VMD Tcl script that builds the backbone (N, CA, C; Angstrom):
set m [mol new atoms 456]
animate dup $m
set s [atomselect $m all]
$s set {name element resname resid chain x y z} {
  {N N UNK 1 A -43.685 31.976 -97.306}
  {CA C UNK 1 A -42.842 30.807 -97.476}
  {C C UNK 1 A -41.898 30.701 -96.291}
  {N N UNK 2 A -41.799 29.517 -95.765}
  {CA C UNK 2 A -40.891 29.251 -94.663}
  {C C UNK 2 A -39.745 28.415 -95.186}
  {N N UNK 3 A -38.512 28.825 -94.879}
  {CA C UNK 3 A -37.342 28.066 -95.291}
  {C C UNK 3 A -36.935 27.166 -94.133}
  {N N UNK 4 A -36.895 25.884 -94.343}
  {CA C UNK 4 A -36.497 24.935 -93.303}
  {C C UNK 4 A -35.294 24.142 -93.781}
  {N N UNK 5 A -34.296 24.055 -92.935}
  {CA C UNK 5 A -33.132 23.233 -93.237}
  {C C UNK 5 A -33.393 21.806 -92.776}
  {N N UNK 6 A -32.583 20.877 -93.253}
  {CA C UNK 6 A -32.655 19.504 -92.775}
  {C C UNK 6 A -32.302 19.496 -91.290}
  {N N UNK 7 A -32.892 18.582 -90.501}
  {CA C UNK 7 A -32.577 18.540 -89.063}
  {C C UNK 7 A -31.130 18.118 -88.826}
  {N N UNK 8 A -30.603 18.488 -87.678}
  {CA C UNK 8 A -29.249 18.101 -87.310}
  {C C UNK 8 A -29.200 16.609 -87.011}
  {N N UNK 9 A -28.045 15.994 -87.271}
  {CA C UNK 9 A -27.910 14.554 -87.046}
  {C C UNK 9 A -27.828 14.211 -85.561}
  {N N UNK 10 A -27.134 15.033 -84.782}
  {CA C UNK 10 A -27.018 14.753 -83.354}
  {C C UNK 10 A -26.822 16.050 -82.571}
  {N N UNK 11 A -26.811 15.914 -81.247}
  {CA C UNK 11 A -26.737 17.089 -80.370}
  {C C UNK 11 A -25.431 17.862 -80.538}
  {N N UNK 12 A -24.336 17.184 -80.870}
  {CA C UNK 12 A -23.053 17.874 -81.054}
  {C C UNK 12 A -23.149 18.939 -82.138}
  {N N UNK 13 A -23.844 18.621 -83.215}
  {CA C UNK 13 A -23.994 19.580 -84.318}
  {C C UNK 13 A -24.809 20.794 -83.876}
  {N N UNK 14 A -25.821 20.565 -83.044}
  {CA C UNK 14 A -26.648 21.666 -82.545}
  {C C UNK 14 A -25.810 22.593 -81.676}
  {N N UNK 15 A -25.005 22.001 -80.785}
  {CA C UNK 15 A -24.159 22.808 -79.890}
  {C C UNK 15 A -23.141 23.607 -80.695}
  {N N UNK 16 A -22.538 22.981 -81.699}
  {CA C UNK 16 A -21.583 23.702 -82.562}
  {C C UNK 16 A -22.252 24.882 -83.258}
  {N N UNK 17 A -23.431 24.637 -83.789}
  {CA C UNK 17 A -24.155 25.679 -84.527}
  {C C UNK 17 A -24.512 26.847 -83.607}
  {N N UNK 18 A -25.113 26.548 -82.473}
  {CA C UNK 18 A -25.528 27.614 -81.553}
  {C C UNK 18 A -24.329 28.322 -80.924}
  {N N UNK 19 A -23.265 27.577 -80.680}
  {CA C UNK 19 A -22.079 28.162 -80.069}
  {C C UNK 19 A -21.469 29.274 -80.899}
  {N N UNK 20 A -21.591 29.175 -82.218}
  {CA C UNK 20 A -21.045 30.230 -83.079}
  {C C UNK 20 A -21.780 31.548 -82.868}
  {N N UNK 21 A -23.013 31.490 -82.421}
  {CA C UNK 21 A -23.808 32.707 -82.272}
  {C C UNK 21 A -23.907 33.180 -80.825}
  {N N UNK 22 A -23.888 32.270 -79.887}
  {CA C UNK 22 A -24.130 32.667 -78.498}
  {C C UNK 22 A -22.865 32.954 -77.708}
  {N N UNK 23 A -21.727 32.507 -78.166}
  {CA C UNK 23 A -20.501 32.691 -77.391}
  {C C UNK 23 A -19.424 33.405 -78.193}
  {N N UNK 24 A -19.842 34.354 -78.975}
  {CA C UNK 24 A -18.881 35.145 -79.745}
  {C C UNK 24 A -18.319 36.259 -78.879}
  {N N UNK 25 A -17.131 36.714 -79.233}
  {CA C UNK 25 A -16.569 37.896 -78.587}
  {C C UNK 25 A -16.987 39.120 -79.389}
  {N N UNK 26 A -16.689 40.290 -78.871}
  {CA C UNK 26 A -17.123 41.531 -79.503}
  {C C UNK 26 A -16.563 41.696 -80.916}
  {N N UNK 27 A -15.341 41.260 -81.137}
  {CA C UNK 27 A -14.728 41.371 -82.470}
  {C C UNK 27 A -13.833 40.160 -82.677}
  {N N UNK 28 A -13.934 39.547 -83.839}
  {CA C UNK 28 A -13.105 38.372 -84.111}
  {C C UNK 28 A -11.734 38.815 -84.607}
  {N N UNK 29 A -10.753 37.939 -84.442}
  {CA C UNK 29 A -9.366 38.259 -84.802}
  {C C UNK 29 A -9.203 38.603 -86.282}
  {N N UNK 30 A -9.994 37.958 -87.143}
  {CA C UNK 30 A -9.801 38.211 -88.572}
  {C C UNK 30 A -10.263 39.607 -88.987}
  {N N UNK 31 A -11.013 40.304 -88.136}
  {CA C UNK 31 A -11.426 41.675 -88.454}
  {C C UNK 31 A -10.356 42.698 -88.067}
  {N N UNK 32 A -9.429 42.318 -87.205}
  {CA C UNK 32 A -8.349 43.224 -86.809}
  {C C UNK 32 A -7.254 43.117 -87.870}
  {N N UNK 33 A -7.002 44.211 -88.577}
  {CA C UNK 33 A -6.071 44.197 -89.703}
  {C C UNK 33 A -4.640 44.494 -89.286}
  {N N UNK 34 A -4.455 45.498 -88.432}
  {CA C UNK 34 A -3.090 45.803 -87.991}
  {C C UNK 34 A -3.110 46.581 -86.680}
  {N N UNK 35 A -1.976 46.484 -86.003}
  {CA C UNK 35 A -1.754 47.193 -84.737}
  {C C UNK 35 A -0.349 47.769 -84.812}
  {N N UNK 36 A -0.262 49.102 -84.949}
  {CA C UNK 36 A 1.051 49.744 -85.026}
  {C C UNK 36 A 0.963 51.187 -84.560}
  {N N UNK 37 A 2.027 51.652 -83.961}
  {CA C UNK 37 A 2.134 53.035 -83.481}
  {C C UNK 37 A 0.989 53.425 -82.550}
  {N N UNK 38 A 0.547 52.478 -81.719}
  {CA C UNK 38 A -0.516 52.774 -80.754}
  {C C UNK 38 A -1.890 52.917 -81.381}
  {N N UNK 39 A -2.054 52.409 -82.603}
  {CA C UNK 39 A -3.350 52.491 -83.283}
  {C C UNK 39 A -3.761 51.104 -83.777}
  {N N UNK 40 A -5.069 50.874 -83.784}
  {CA C UNK 40 A -5.636 49.606 -84.241}
  {C C UNK 40 A -6.477 49.879 -85.485}
  {N N UNK 41 A -6.262 49.082 -86.526}
  {CA C UNK 41 A -7.074 49.179 -87.742}
  {C C UNK 41 A -7.877 47.895 -87.863}
  {N N UNK 42 A -9.195 48.050 -88.054}
  {CA C UNK 42 A -10.066 46.886 -88.159}
  {C C UNK 42 A -11.158 47.128 -89.189}
  {N N UNK 43 A -11.786 46.016 -89.617}
  {CA C UNK 43 A -12.890 46.085 -90.580}
  {C C UNK 43 A -14.205 46.210 -89.812}
  {N N UNK 44 A -15.127 46.954 -90.428}
  {CA C UNK 44 A -16.478 47.063 -89.866}
  {C C UNK 44 A -17.468 47.224 -91.007}
  {N N UNK 45 A -18.717 46.917 -90.743}
  {CA C UNK 45 A -19.745 46.963 -91.776}
  {C C UNK 45 A -20.626 48.191 -91.550}
  {N N UNK 46 A -20.715 49.042 -92.563}
  {CA C UNK 46 A -21.525 50.261 -92.499}
  {C C UNK 46 A -22.908 49.972 -93.098}
  {N N UNK 47 A -23.870 49.717 -92.237}
  {CA C UNK 47 A -25.220 49.369 -92.690}
  {C C UNK 47 A -25.937 50.567 -93.318}
  {N N UNK 48 A -25.539 51.762 -92.935}
  {CA C UNK 48 A -26.188 52.959 -93.483}
  {C C UNK 48 A -25.705 53.273 -94.902}
  {N N UNK 49 A -24.556 52.713 -95.268}
  {CA C UNK 49 A -23.985 52.983 -96.589}
  {C C UNK 49 A -23.994 51.704 -97.434}
  {N N UNK 50 A -25.167 51.128 -97.594}
  {CA C UNK 50 A -25.298 49.960 -98.465}
  {C C UNK 50 A -24.597 48.717 -97.969}
  {N N UNK 51 A -24.425 48.583 -96.663}
  {CA C UNK 51 A -23.842 47.375 -96.080}
  {C C UNK 51 A -22.390 47.154 -96.516}
  {N N UNK 52 A -21.657 48.231 -96.775}
  {CA C UNK 52 A -20.269 48.135 -97.233}
  {C C UNK 52 A -19.331 47.834 -96.071}
  {N N UNK 53 A -18.287 47.037 -96.368}
  {CA C UNK 53 A -17.241 46.767 -95.385}
  {C C UNK 53 A -16.202 47.869 -95.506}
  {N N UNK 54 A -15.895 48.513 -94.371}
  {CA C UNK 54 A -14.933 49.619 -94.362}
  {C C UNK 54 A -13.863 49.352 -93.320}
  {N N UNK 55 A -12.803 50.149 -93.368}
  {CA C UNK 55 A -11.735 50.063 -92.377}
  {C C UNK 55 A -11.792 51.284 -91.474}
  {N N UNK 56 A -11.436 51.075 -90.195}
  {CA C UNK 56 A -11.391 52.182 -89.249}
  {C C UNK 56 A -10.095 52.060 -88.453}
  {N N UNK 57 A -9.445 53.178 -88.208}
  {CA C UNK 57 A -8.237 53.210 -87.397}
  {C C UNK 57 A -8.495 54.105 -86.195}
  {N N UNK 58 A -8.296 53.545 -85.002}
  {CA C UNK 58 A -8.495 54.306 -83.762}
  {C C UNK 58 A -7.341 53.992 -82.821}
  {N N UNK 59 A -7.216 54.763 -81.761}
  {CA C UNK 59 A -6.150 54.517 -80.786}
  {C C UNK 59 A -6.437 53.232 -80.023}
  {N N UNK 60 A -5.368 52.665 -79.469}
  {CA C UNK 60 A -5.518 51.436 -78.679}
  {C C UNK 60 A -6.455 51.681 -77.506}
  {N N UNK 61 A -6.322 52.823 -76.844}
  {CA C UNK 61 A -7.183 53.141 -75.694}
  {C C UNK 61 A -8.658 53.160 -76.099}
  {N N UNK 62 A -8.956 53.788 -77.233}
  {CA C UNK 62 A -10.346 53.844 -77.702}
  {C C UNK 62 A -10.831 52.454 -78.092}
  {N N UNK 63 A -9.973 51.634 -78.702}
  {CA C UNK 63 A -10.345 50.275 -79.075}
  {C C UNK 63 A -10.698 49.462 -77.831}
  {N N UNK 64 A -9.856 49.556 -76.816}
  {CA C UNK 64 A -10.115 48.819 -75.566}
  {C C UNK 64 A -11.389 49.333 -74.899}
  {N N UNK 65 A -11.605 50.650 -74.923}
  {CA C UNK 65 A -12.822 51.216 -74.335}
  {C C UNK 65 A -14.057 50.643 -75.027}
  {N N UNK 66 A -14.039 50.598 -76.343}
  {CA C UNK 66 A -15.178 50.059 -77.091}
  {C C UNK 66 A -15.352 48.561 -76.840}
  {N N UNK 67 A -14.241 47.851 -76.740}
  {CA C UNK 67 A -14.313 46.410 -76.479}
  {C C UNK 67 A -14.942 46.148 -75.111}
  {N N UNK 68 A -14.537 46.916 -74.115}
  {CA C UNK 68 A -15.055 46.738 -72.752}
  {C C UNK 68 A -16.559 47.015 -72.677}
  {N N UNK 69 A -17.073 47.860 -73.557}
  {CA C UNK 69 A -18.516 48.127 -73.569}
  {C C UNK 69 A -19.327 46.871 -73.852}
  {N N UNK 70 A -18.696 45.850 -74.461}
  {CA C UNK 70 A -19.392 44.609 -74.795}
  {C C UNK 70 A -19.349 43.582 -73.664}
  {N N UNK 71 A -18.654 43.889 -72.575}
  {CA C UNK 71 A -18.595 42.965 -71.445}
  {C C UNK 71 A -19.839 43.182 -70.598}
  {N N UNK 72 A -20.607 42.119 -70.406}
  {CA C UNK 72 A -21.853 42.237 -69.660}
  {C C UNK 72 A -21.594 42.292 -68.165}
  {N N UNK 73 A -22.377 43.087 -67.444}
  {CA C UNK 73 A -22.256 43.113 -65.985}
  {C C UNK 73 A -22.657 41.764 -65.391}
  {N N UNK 74 A -22.189 41.497 -64.209}
  {CA C UNK 74 A -22.517 40.256 -63.524}
  {C C UNK 74 A -24.032 40.126 -63.380}
  {N N UNK 75 A -24.546 38.958 -63.669}
  {CA C UNK 75 A -25.983 38.715 -63.531}
  {C C UNK 75 A -26.768 38.846 -64.825}
  {N N UNK 76 A -26.182 39.469 -65.841}
  {CA C UNK 76 A -26.878 39.593 -67.122}
  {C C UNK 76 A -26.442 38.457 -68.048}
  {N N UNK 77 A -27.353 38.015 -68.905}
  {CA C UNK 77 A -27.070 36.907 -69.806}
  {C C UNK 77 A -27.015 37.400 -71.242}
  {N N UNK 78 A -26.102 36.843 -72.002}
  {CA C UNK 78 A -25.939 37.235 -73.397}
  {C C UNK 78 A -27.031 36.633 -74.276}
  {N N UNK 79 A -27.488 35.456 -73.918}
  {CA C UNK 79 A -28.468 34.750 -74.737}
  {C C UNK 79 A -29.862 35.278 -74.407}
  {N N UNK 80 A -30.582 35.690 -75.432}
  {CA C UNK 80 A -31.950 36.172 -75.249}
  {C C UNK 80 A -32.859 35.351 -76.153}
  {N N UNK 81 A -34.081 35.150 -75.706}
  {CA C UNK 81 A -35.029 34.378 -76.488}
  {C C UNK 81 A -36.116 35.289 -77.024}
  {N N UNK 82 A -36.458 35.092 -78.282}
  {CA C UNK 82 A -37.498 35.868 -78.937}
  {C C UNK 82 A -38.524 34.911 -79.525}
  {N N UNK 83 A -39.634 35.442 -79.950}
  {CA C UNK 83 A -40.643 34.627 -80.626}
  {C C UNK 83 A -41.270 33.620 -79.693}
  {N N UNK 84 A -41.313 32.364 -80.110}
  {CA C UNK 84 A -41.963 31.322 -79.316}
  {C C UNK 84 A -41.340 31.149 -77.945}
  {N N UNK 85 A -40.029 31.354 -77.842}
  {CA C UNK 85 A -39.338 31.109 -76.580}
  {C C UNK 85 A -39.139 32.355 -75.732}
  {N N UNK 86 A -39.760 33.480 -76.098}
  {CA C UNK 86 A -39.677 34.680 -75.276}
  {C C UNK 86 A -40.313 34.380 -73.917}
  {N N UNK 87 A -39.756 34.913 -72.840}
  {CA C UNK 87 A -40.240 34.557 -71.510}
  {C C UNK 87 A -41.729 34.857 -71.259}
  {N N UNK 88 A -42.207 36.006 -71.716}
  {CA C UNK 88 A -43.586 36.381 -71.412}
  {C C UNK 88 A -44.565 35.518 -72.218}
  {N N UNK 89 A -45.398 34.752 -71.532}
  {CA C UNK 89 A -46.396 33.921 -72.174}
  {C C UNK 89 A -45.848 32.671 -72.846}
  {N N UNK 90 A -44.628 32.273 -72.489}
  {CA C UNK 90 A -43.976 31.139 -73.137}
  {C C UNK 90 A -44.766 29.841 -72.956}
  {N N UNK 91 A -45.215 29.565 -71.752}
  {CA C UNK 91 A -45.902 28.291 -71.507}
  {C C UNK 91 A -47.188 28.190 -72.316}
  {N N UNK 92 A -47.907 29.294 -72.467}
  {CA C UNK 92 A -49.143 29.272 -73.267}
  {C C UNK 92 A -48.827 28.993 -74.732}
  {N N UNK 93 A -47.769 29.617 -75.276}
  {CA C UNK 93 A -47.397 29.398 -76.677}
  {C C UNK 93 A -46.911 27.973 -76.913}
  {N N UNK 94 A -46.147 27.454 -75.973}
  {CA C UNK 94 A -45.646 26.084 -76.108}
  {C C UNK 94 A -46.816 25.098 -76.065}
  {N N UNK 95 A -47.798 25.352 -75.208}
  {CA C UNK 95 A -48.980 24.486 -75.132}
  {C C UNK 95 A -49.732 24.489 -76.466}
  {N N UNK 96 A -49.904 25.664 -77.051}
  {CA C UNK 96 A -50.572 25.761 -78.354}
  {C C UNK 96 A -49.789 24.998 -79.417}
  {N N UNK 97 A -48.469 25.151 -79.426}
  {CA C UNK 97 A -47.633 24.440 -80.402}
  {C C UNK 97 A -47.776 22.928 -80.235}
  {N N UNK 98 A -47.797 22.469 -78.985}
  {CA C UNK 98 A -47.929 21.030 -78.746}
  {C C UNK 98 A -49.283 20.519 -79.229}
  {N N UNK 99 A -50.330 21.311 -79.022}
  {CA C UNK 99 A -51.661 20.903 -79.495}
  {C C UNK 99 A -51.684 20.846 -81.020}
  {N N UNK 100 A -51.114 21.856 -81.673}
  {CA C UNK 100 A -51.118 21.900 -83.138}
  {C C UNK 100 A -50.291 20.781 -83.769}
  {N N UNK 101 A -49.273 20.315 -83.047}
  {CA C UNK 101 A -48.415 19.260 -83.587}
  {C C UNK 101 A -48.737 17.891 -82.989}
  {N N UNK 102 A -49.843 17.811 -82.253}
  {CA C UNK 102 A -50.270 16.549 -81.616}
  {C C UNK 102 A -49.170 15.938 -80.748}
  {N N UNK 103 A -48.473 16.791 -80.010}
  {CA C UNK 103 A -47.431 16.345 -79.101}
  {C C UNK 103 A -48.042 16.124 -77.725}
  {N N UNK 104 A -47.635 15.052 -77.068}
  {CA C UNK 104 A -48.151 14.737 -75.746}
  {C C UNK 104 A -47.844 15.874 -74.777}
  {N N UNK 105 A -48.853 16.346 -74.062}
  {CA C UNK 105 A -48.675 17.417 -73.078}
  {C C UNK 105 A -48.690 16.788 -71.691}
  {N N UNK 106 A -47.516 16.775 -71.066}
  {CA C UNK 106 A -47.409 16.220 -69.720}
  {C C UNK 106 A -47.575 17.347 -68.710}
  {N N UNK 107 A -48.428 17.149 -67.713}
  {CA C UNK 107 A -48.552 18.192 -66.683}
  {C C UNK 107 A -47.273 18.252 -65.847}
  {N N UNK 108 A -46.894 19.446 -65.473}
  {CA C UNK 108 A -45.678 19.628 -64.671}
  {C C UNK 108 A -45.975 19.259 -63.229}
  {N N UNK 109 A -45.171 18.358 -62.696}
  {CA C UNK 109 A -45.309 17.957 -61.301}
  {C C UNK 109 A -43.977 18.229 -60.605}
  {N N UNK 110 A -43.972 19.159 -59.651}
  {CA C UNK 110 A -42.713 19.444 -58.951}
  {C C UNK 110 A -42.238 18.210 -58.181}
  {N N UNK 111 A -40.933 18.037 -58.167}
  {CA C UNK 111 A -40.354 16.888 -57.472}
  {C C UNK 111 A -39.588 17.342 -56.247}
  {N N UNK 112 A -39.520 16.464 -55.281}
  {CA C UNK 112 A -38.774 16.751 -54.063}
  {C C UNK 112 A -37.282 16.590 -54.361}
  {N N UNK 113 A -36.432 17.366 -53.680}
  {CA C UNK 113 A -34.988 17.269 -53.913}
  {C C UNK 113 A -34.443 15.851 -53.730}
  {N N UNK 114 A -34.986 15.124 -52.764}
  {CA C UNK 114 A -34.516 13.766 -52.502}
  {C C UNK 114 A -34.770 12.853 -53.711}
  {N N UNK 115 A -35.900 13.044 -54.395}
  {CA C UNK 115 A -36.201 12.247 -55.594}
  {C C UNK 115 A -35.198 12.545 -56.707}
  {N N UNK 116 A -34.854 13.813 -56.866}
  {CA C UNK 116 A -33.893 14.202 -57.906}
  {C C UNK 116 A -32.523 13.604 -57.607}
  {N N UNK 117 A -32.110 13.655 -56.338}
  {CA C UNK 117 A -30.813 13.094 -55.932}
  {C C UNK 117 A -30.800 11.588 -56.194}
  {N N UNK 118 A -31.903 10.894 -55.859}
  {CA C UNK 118 A -31.977 9.440 -56.109}
  {C C UNK 118 A -31.866 9.134 -57.603}
  {N N UNK 119 A -32.504 9.947 -58.444}
  {CA C UNK 119 A -32.433 9.715 -59.890}
  {C C UNK 119 A -31.006 9.862 -60.405}
  {N N UNK 120 A -30.278 10.829 -59.849}
  {CA C UNK 120 A -28.920 11.090 -60.326}
  {C C UNK 120 A -27.917 10.094 -59.754}
  {N N UNK 121 A -27.998 9.835 -58.432}
  {CA C UNK 121 A -26.982 9.030 -57.755}
  {C C UNK 121 A -27.392 7.584 -57.504}
  {N N UNK 122 A -28.647 7.250 -57.713}
  {CA C UNK 122 A -29.114 5.887 -57.460}
  {C C UNK 122 A -29.759 5.762 -56.092}
  {N N UNK 123 A -30.352 4.583 -55.840}
  {CA C UNK 123 A -31.090 4.373 -54.581}
  {C C UNK 123 A -30.188 4.329 -53.355}
  {N N UNK 124 A -28.950 3.929 -53.550}
  {CA C UNK 124 A -28.070 3.742 -52.398}
  {C C UNK 124 A -27.093 4.907 -52.237}
  {N N UNK 125 A -27.564 6.113 -52.516}
  {CA C UNK 125 A -26.689 7.279 -52.466}
  {C C UNK 125 A -26.238 7.629 -51.054}
  {N N UNK 126 A -27.015 7.218 -50.046}
  {CA C UNK 126 A -26.672 7.630 -48.686}
  {C C UNK 126 A -26.056 6.499 -47.870}
  {N N UNK 127 A -25.479 5.478 -48.528}
  {CA C UNK 127 A -24.775 4.434 -47.789}
  {C C UNK 127 A -23.478 4.989 -47.224}
  {N N UNK 128 A -23.084 4.458 -46.122}
  {CA C UNK 128 A -21.843 4.882 -45.477}
  {C C UNK 128 A -20.666 4.552 -46.388}
  {N N UNK 129 A -19.808 5.556 -46.687}
  {CA C UNK 129 A -18.673 5.283 -47.567}
  {C C UNK 129 A -17.630 4.361 -46.928}
  {N N UNK 130 A -17.646 4.240 -45.585}
  {CA C UNK 130 A -16.660 3.391 -44.895}
  {C C UNK 130 A -17.047 1.914 -44.946}
  {N N UNK 131 A -18.250 1.621 -44.416}
  {CA C UNK 131 A -18.638 0.212 -44.312}
  {C C UNK 131 A -19.567 -0.237 -45.440}
  {N N UNK 132 A -20.244 0.708 -46.095}
  {CA C UNK 132 A -21.142 0.356 -47.182}
  {C C UNK 132 A -22.442 -0.268 -46.728}
  {N N UNK 133 A -22.684 -0.282 -45.413}
  {CA C UNK 133 A -23.888 -0.923 -44.892}
  {C C UNK 133 A -24.862 0.109 -44.340}
  {N N UNK 134 A -24.392 0.897 -43.391}
  {CA C UNK 134 A -25.269 1.865 -42.729}
  {C C UNK 134 A -25.671 3.007 -43.649}
  {N N UNK 135 A -26.662 3.765 -43.222}
  {CA C UNK 135 A -27.125 4.908 -44.008}
  {C C UNK 135 A -26.737 6.203 -43.311}
  {N N UNK 136 A -26.286 7.170 -44.088}
  {CA C UNK 136 A -25.900 8.462 -43.547}
  {C C UNK 136 A -27.156 9.268 -43.224}
  {N N UNK 137 A -27.143 9.890 -42.051}
  {CA C UNK 137 A -28.258 10.732 -41.648}
  {C C UNK 137 A -27.700 11.968 -40.970}
  {N N UNK 138 A -28.521 13.006 -40.931}
  {CA C UNK 138 A -28.116 14.233 -40.241}
  {C C UNK 138 A -28.083 13.959 -38.745}
  {N N UNK 139 A -27.158 14.606 -38.004}
  {CA C UNK 139 A -27.105 14.433 -36.549}
  {C C UNK 139 A -28.427 14.875 -35.916}
  {N N UNK 140 A -28.855 14.200 -34.830}
  {CA C UNK 140 A -30.133 14.532 -34.186}
  {C C UNK 140 A -30.233 15.992 -33.755}
  {N N UNK 141 A -29.121 16.586 -33.271}
  {CA C UNK 141 A -29.187 17.987 -32.827}
  {C C UNK 141 A -29.431 18.930 -34.011}
  {N N UNK 142 A -28.923 18.596 -35.189}
  {CA C UNK 142 A -29.158 19.411 -36.384}
  {C C UNK 142 A -30.626 19.332 -36.794}
  {N N UNK 143 A -31.192 18.143 -36.728}
  {CA C UNK 143 A -32.608 17.967 -37.071}
  {C C UNK 143 A -33.479 18.748 -36.106}
  {N N UNK 144 A -33.141 18.715 -34.796}
  {CA C UNK 144 A -33.906 19.449 -33.785}
  {C C UNK 144 A -33.818 20.957 -34.034}
  {N N UNK 145 A -32.609 21.454 -34.412}
  {CA C UNK 145 A -32.434 22.896 -34.690}
  {C C UNK 145 A -33.276 23.322 -35.870}
  {N N UNK 146 A -33.304 22.499 -36.937}
  {CA C UNK 146 A -34.087 22.844 -38.110}
  {C C UNK 146 A -35.577 22.845 -37.803}
  {N N UNK 147 A -36.028 21.903 -36.957}
  {CA C UNK 147 A -37.438 21.822 -36.594}
  {C C UNK 147 A -37.857 23.053 -35.777}
  {N N UNK 148 A -36.964 23.497 -34.864}
  {CA C UNK 148 A -37.311 24.665 -34.044}
  {C C UNK 148 A -37.317 25.949 -34.888}
  {N N UNK 149 A -36.412 26.044 -35.892}
  {CA C UNK 149 A -36.405 27.216 -36.781}
  {C C UNK 149 A -37.652 27.253 -37.631}
  {N N UNK 150 A -38.094 26.091 -38.102}
  {CA C UNK 150 A -39.290 26.025 -38.940}
  {C C UNK 150 A -40.539 26.411 -38.154}
  {N N UNK 151 A -40.566 26.060 -36.863}
  {CA C UNK 151 A -41.724 26.378 -36.028}
  {C C UNK 151 A -41.777 27.858 -35.683}
  {N N UNK 152 A -40.606 28.507 -35.663}
  {CA C UNK 152 A -40.543 29.921 -35.250}
  {C C UNK 152 A -41.040 30.868 -36.311}
}
mol reanalyze $m
mol bondsrecalc $m
mol representation Tube
mol addrep $m
């Protein structure tokens, strides 16, 4: 049996829902019960003992040490994808899902950066900001330098 909820009404609801799970801190404020005499008391869930909620008191230094362990190093992402959206073999699984649901499968066609810029800024993105008539272009010496680097 698969449990399915009603779909979200709009994108704001989706962002709110996912934000509660993807952008949490290591411990929420309501779990911290007290801070006194250099010690922190907080609630935690003991999964080995029947999922009971218990209290723990540790020194501030130990609390900060444990909190810092949850800070990800630069370059690592907190959000991970599993199942259908797992990175390995994702495109093959998505293709199968689209076939099973009769969803149109569009072939991926890479676009040139200039096309993307035109889509975002419009056709007249390179008009001169001063006169509004001429078109901005790279200086000829810059174009020559890039051509010689590409040939090398």
